[in-house]
N, C-alpha and C positions, 0 to 999 in steps of 0.2 A: 358739722363737727359733733363728735360724741360727747355727751354731757359727762362731766367729772364731778365727783363728790368732794366736798370740803370737810375735813375732819380736824378735830382738836389735836394740836401737836403734843399734848401732855396727857398722860394716863389719869383717869378720874377714879378715886377710891371712895366708896360709900361706907357709911356707918351701919350698925345693925338695923336701924330703922329705915335704911334706904336713902337717907339724906347724905350730902357730901360730908366726908369725914373732917371734922374741925378739931384742931389741936390733938391729932392722933399721933401714933408712934409707928415707925417702920423699922423692923430689925432684919438685917441681911446676914446670913451665915453660911457655913460650909454645907454643901449639898448633903442631904440625908442625915443631918444632925440638927438639933435645936439651934436656931439662929441666936437666941439669947444665951450667951456663954461661949458661942463658937463663931464669932464674927469674922468676916473677910473684908478686904479693902473695897470701898465703894467710892465712886467718883461722880462729879457733876458734869464731866465732859467726856466725849468719845475718845479723846486722846489720852485719857486716864492721867491727867496732870493736876486736877483739882479735887483733892480728897473731900469726902463728905463724912461728917461725924455721925456716929450711930448713938441712939436711934435718930432717924431722920423725922422731922416734924412735918405735919400737914396743915394746910389752911384751905378752906373751901373745897376740900377733896383732892388737892394737889400736893405733891411733895414741894417744899419751898426751900429756896436757897437765899438767905438774907431777905425773906419776905416775898420773893418772886417765884412763881411756878417754874419747875424745872424737871428734867428727866434724870434718871439714875443709871449708872453704867458700872459693870463689873467685867473682869477678864476671865471668868470661869463659871462653871455651873454653880448654882446657889440654892439655899433654902430661904424662906421668907415667913415672917409673922407680922401681922398688922393688928395694933391695939387702939381702942378709942381712949379718950381722956380719962376714963374711969378704970383703965387697965383691962377691960374685957377684950377677949380675942375676937377680932372681926374676920380675919382671914389668916390661914396658915397652910404652908405647903412645903414638904421636905425636898422636893425637886421641882423648882419653879422656873427653870430656864425656858425662855421663850425663843422658839425657832420658827421663823416665818417661811412658809413654803412658797417656792417660786410660782406655783400654779395659782396663788392668790394675788399675785402682783400683775397688774396689766401693763402692756407696752403698746405704743402706737408709733409707727414710723412717721417722719416728717413728710409732707407732700400731700397733694390732693388724691383722694381715693384710698388712702391708707386705712386699714382696718385694725381694730383692737385685737391684740393677742395676749396670751399670758407670757410672763417673763420666761417660764419654763419652756414653752413652745419656741420662743425666740432663741434661747440659748441652745436648744437642740438642733438648730440649723447648722451648727458647726460641731464636729466631733474632734476631740483631741485624744492622743494616746494617754495623756494625763488623766482623762476621765475614767480610764480603765486600770489605773494603778501604775503606769510607767513612772519610774523614778528618775532615770536620766543622769545617774551619778557615775557611769562608766564602770561600775562594779556589779550592781544588781543586774541579773538577767531579765530583760524586759520583753522577751519573746512572747510570753503568754499575753501580756498587755497589748502588744501590737496585733496579735492574732485576734483577740477579742474586740479590739477597736474597729476591726473591719466588718463586724456584724455578719450579715448575709452577703455583703459585697455591695458594689455600686454606690460608693460614697467617697467624699473627700475627707481625709484624716490629717489633721494638723499635727506636726511634730515640733513642739516648742524647742527653744535653745536648750542644749544639754548633750550628754554623751550616752547613747543607748546601746547596751550590749545585746546583740541578737545572735541566735544560733539556728540556722536553717528555717528562718521565719517564712512561711508559705504565703504567697500572695493569693488574694481572691479576686474574682472577676470584677472589673469596674472600679477597683479601689486605687486611689491616687494618694500617696503619702507626700505631703508638702512640708518642707522644713522652713526655718527662718533665715536661710542663707547658708552658702557653702562652708563658711567658717563658724557658724553658730550651732547648727544642728549636725551632730556627728553620730553615725551608725558605726559601732565598733564590732568587728567580726570576733565572735567568741572563741573560735578555735580554728586550726588549719584543716580539720577534717571536713567541715561543712561550710557552705557559703553563709554569709550573714543574711542575705535575702534570696529566696529560691522561688522563682515563678515556674511551676510545673503544671502544665495543662494535661490532665489525665482523667481516668474514670472517677477518681476520688474528688478532685477539685473541680472538674468540668472545664469549660472554656475560660481563657484569660483574655478578655477583650477590654480595651480602653483602660488598661492599668497604667500606673505611672509612678516615677520617683522624681521629685522636683526639689531643687534648691537645698540639697543636703550633701554631706560628704561621708563616704564609706571608707573606714580605715581598716587596713589589714594588720597582719602580725609580722610583716617584713620578711617573710620566708616563703619558699615554694610550698604550695598546698592547694586547697580548694579555692575556687574563684570567689571574689567578694560578692558579686551578683551573678546569678546563673538563671538563664531562661531556657526552658526545655518543653517540648511538646511531643506527645505520642498520638498518632492518628486514632480516631478522627478528630481529636481535640487540637486547638490552635492557640497560639499567642499572637494577637493581632491588634492593630490600631492603638498601640501604646505610645507613651511619651516618657522617655527616660532622660532626664537632664540632671546630672549629678557629677560630683568630683570624687576621685578615688585617691587614696594615699597609702603608700607602703603595703601594697597588695601583692598577691601572687599574680592574679589576672583581674583587671577591672571589670570586664564583661565577658561572659562565656555563653554562647548560644549553641544549643545541641538539638539537632533534628534528625529524623530518619529520612525525611524528604523535605525539599526546600519549602514547599507550600504550607508547612506546619507553623512556621514563624514568618509572618508577612505584614507588610505595610506598617511597620513601627518606625518611630523616629528616635534616634540616639544622639545626644549631645553630651559627650563625656570627656573630662580632663583627668589625666592620671599622672600623679607625681610619685614615681617610684614603683617599679614592677619587677618582682623577682623572676617571673616567667614571662611569657608573651603577654603584652598588655591587653590586647583585644583579640578574641577568637570569635569570629562571626560567621553565621550561616543564614539561610532563609532566602526569601524572595521579596522584591519590591520594598526593601527596607531603605531608610535614609540615614546616613551617618555623618556626623561631625566629630572627629576624634583628634585628640592631642595627647601626647605622652612625653614625659621627661624622665630621664634616668631609667632606661630599659636595660636592666642588668643582664638579661639573656641575649641581648643583641638583636632581638626581634620584637617589633612593636605590634604588627598586625599579621594575623593569619586568617584569610578570608576564603571561603568556598561558597559564596553566595551566587544566586541567580538573579540577573536583572535588577541589581541593587545599585544605589548611587552614593558615592562618597563625595559630598560637597566640600569637605574640608578634612584634610588628613595630614597632620604635622607631627613629627617625632624624631627621636634620636636612635632608632632601631630600624631594621629591615622591614619593608612593607612586602607582604606576600599576597598578591592578587591571584588566587587560584580558582576563581569561579568562572562563570560563563555570562557573557553579554552584560557585564557590569561597566559602569562609567565612573572614573575617578577624576575630579576636577581639582587642579592645583595640588596634587599630592606632593609633599615636600619632606625629604629626609634631611634634617639639619644635624650633621655630624653623627657619629656612632658612639654611644656612651660606653658600651661594653668593649672588651679587649678585641673582639672580632665580630663582624656582622654575620648574619645567617646566610649560608650558601655563598659566601664571599661576594655579596653584592648589596647595594643599597635598596634596589627595588627589583623584586622577582615577579615576573608576569607569567603565570601558568594558565591552566584551563583553556578556554577558547573564546575568541571574539570579544575580548575586553578592550576598552578604549580609555587611554590616559590622556587628559588634556592639560597641557602645561606642567608636566611632571618636572620636579626640580630636585637635583642632588647637590647639596650645598656643604662645603667644608668637610667632605668625607675623605679621610686619609686612605691612601692605597694600601697601607699596611693592615688596615681593618677591613676594607672592602675593595679588593683589586678591581672589581667590575661595578660600573654604575647600574646597568640594567642587565639582568639575566632574562632572556626571552625564550619562552617555549611556545610552540604552536602558532596560532594565527591571531594577531592583534593589530591595533592601530595606536601609534604614539604621535600626538600632535604637539609640536614645539617643545620637545624635551630640552632641558637646560641643565648644564653641569657648571656650577659657579663656585667661586671662592679660591683661596690660595691653595688649599689641599684638594686634590682631585684623584679619583680612581685612575688606574692605568688604562682601562678600556671602557668606553661609553656603553657599547652594546655587545652583548655576548649571546649568540644563538647556540643553545646548548641541547638541542634535541633534533630528532629526525623530523623532516617535513615542516620546518618553520616557514610561515607565510605571513610576513609582517609588513605593514606600511608605516614609514617614518615621514612625517610632514613637518617641515620647518626645523628649527633647532639651531639657530645661528650662534648660540653661545656654547655649544658643545665643544669641548676640547679635552683631550686630544681628538682630532677628527679621524678616528678609525672605527671601523665596524668589524667586529670579531666573531667568527664562527669558531666555537671554543675547542671542539674535539675533532678528531679525524672522522668520527661517525656522524657528526652533525652535517646535515644538508639543508641549506637555506634555499627554499623555493619561493618564487614569486615575491621577492623582496622589492618593494616599490620605494624609490627615493624621490620625494616630492619637495619642491621649493629649495630653500637654502641647503638642505641636507644633501642635495644631489651633487654638491661639489666635494663631498667627503672622499678621502682616499680609502680604498677598500683593502682591509688587512684580513686575510683568511688563514686560519690555522686548520680548517677542516675542508669540506668540499662545498664549493659554490657551483651552481650550474655552469658547465663549461670549464671546470677547473681540473687540473691534473696534479697528482702528488708524485714527486720525483724522489726515489730513495737511492738511485744510483748516481754515478759521477758524470753521466752524459744523458742528454735528452734532446730530441728533435721535435720542435714545435710543429703541430699540424699545419700544413700549407695547402691542403687539398680543397678547402672550402673558401668562400669569399671573405670579405672583410669582417663578417660576424664571427667567423672562426669557431672551431670546436674548443680550442684552448684559449680561454680569456684570462685565466689565472693559473700560474704555475707555483706550486708550493714545494719548496726545497727542503728535503730531509736527508740529504746525502751524508756519507761519512767522510767525505773529502771534498776537494775543490770540484765544483760542478760546472761542466762546460755545456752550454746550450747552443744548438744550431737554430738560428732564427730564420724564418721564411723571408722570401723576397719575391718581387714580381709585381706587375701592374694590378693584379687582383687583390693584393695585400695593402694597397695604398689607403691610408686612413684607419687601418686596423690598430686597436689598442690592446696591449698585453700587460698584465700586472704580474710581477714576480716577487714572491715573499719567501724569506728564509726563516726556517724554524730552528736552524742549527748555526753554529759559529764556523761557517765555511764560506770561502770565497765563491762567488758566482760570476762566470764570465761567458762571453760569446765566443763561438768558434771562429768568428771573423771580426775584423776591425770595423764593425758597422754599428757601434753604439755611441751616441753623442751624449756626453754628460751635461749637467746644467751649465758648466763652464768648461771651455776647452774644445778640442777637435775630436773626431771619431777615434774610437779605441775598442778594446775588448771588455773592459771592466763594466760590470753591471751592479754587483753588490759586494760590500766588504765582508770580512769574516766576523759577523756579529749577529747574535740572535735577534730576531724581530725586524731586521732591515727589510725594506721593500722599495720597489720602484715601479712606476707606471710609465710605459713607453708607447710612442705612436710612430708608425712607419710612414715616411714621406716619399717613398719610391726609390730611395737610395739607402738611407740610414734609419735606424731606430733611435728616436730622440727621447731622452728621459724628461718627461713633463712634470713629474712629481715624485718625490722620494723621501725616505728617512734613513 
């Protein structure tokens, strides 16, 4: 154990001859003025509750209070004069305030092996924005203080409770700003033209590696404008291995990532909650990033706009449209809980673009058809595992394939209702659609072209009968201007063949022969009533075509 010195707790005052001052006088006054004639309040206690009368008398070299050695306290700078019993001046100073430097105070941590350090060294272990003049009153611009607190980078900077107004404050590499909690430490965006915090990796700043925003809240100005937090990189500089865990409130966009190529922003972690977004709540790009995002009150109708590569969304919940427009990304349990705006983006709850994205347990809950007619708009090639549409309010169509060349696998999804799969336009072609598990029992409703489908614009049509049970015509889409009469095939080579007929117009659809068996009753000619969206799936038994499912 390091030896510690024992010192007297009271100051010792000596006379002119060097002996302890006996029966002396101590006068305390206004700084830089003679203390005799310009006295200030002096106290016997640090709480400044026990006044000491001037002049203070001494005994044995100590100031005494009722005969007992004591210390003296003031609450301001002061002047001092000490006299002996004869009135001779022993000591006098016009500005005698004592300030103890932290580098003169020692500190030792508890525990074996601890070493002695100065208090100044110990306190410098932690950097606070307050050390650099941040005020935190919500009015003062604290951008310069936050910038200076980062030093050369690579340090943890504490942000005590308060509201700090920032304008385009540039992050430095390795700097993590840590607040005292989402409700205690507030970053206030200064204006709509610039983000509050801007992480730009470029020739000026250099790389932004291992940066972070932790346990704080970023507040916007409640209108469309610059994003509250913006991360951007220009090659060859990158933003990587960061940790961004914060809340946002009344912002235009809570997080915006901008890249020229995906690998400029990579391997970062984002855990962000947004309460109120005037524009898209989250705009994300990059590669190998991890996201946990939640947003409430998406005024634009769109919560997420993502164009990432190989990123993972572990948690994504909000009341606006999710747009997954990247490549080879995975979203686990993405959930749209209602649409806060008057209308969803692109008329759907979840829009899946790009290529080769996988959504696991996607949920559309309580989304009104008037705001989002479609649950899923699907473009190109993707995999959906156990999609679910739940609640009292539901979109009209679960799945809408809205582009050429869609090649999508649907696995599971027992809670999807209504059980229709929709190819949205005449130009849409759904190729290689795999229905696996419970979803295989869906009734197929096609408004465009499915492999083996035919579009009928006239009032008569003869179904292909040249091939075997697989048939060239598996789906007939009716778009005629009057009652449409269909000639159905017959013969042994047609036994077991299934045929789906869908009407896009309010016209009756009938067979040219009395060979159609409805769900109840005997054979007749009726196939579909004169109502838009009606459909029927029929199977041939060697004599008649039996309707096995319909609407």
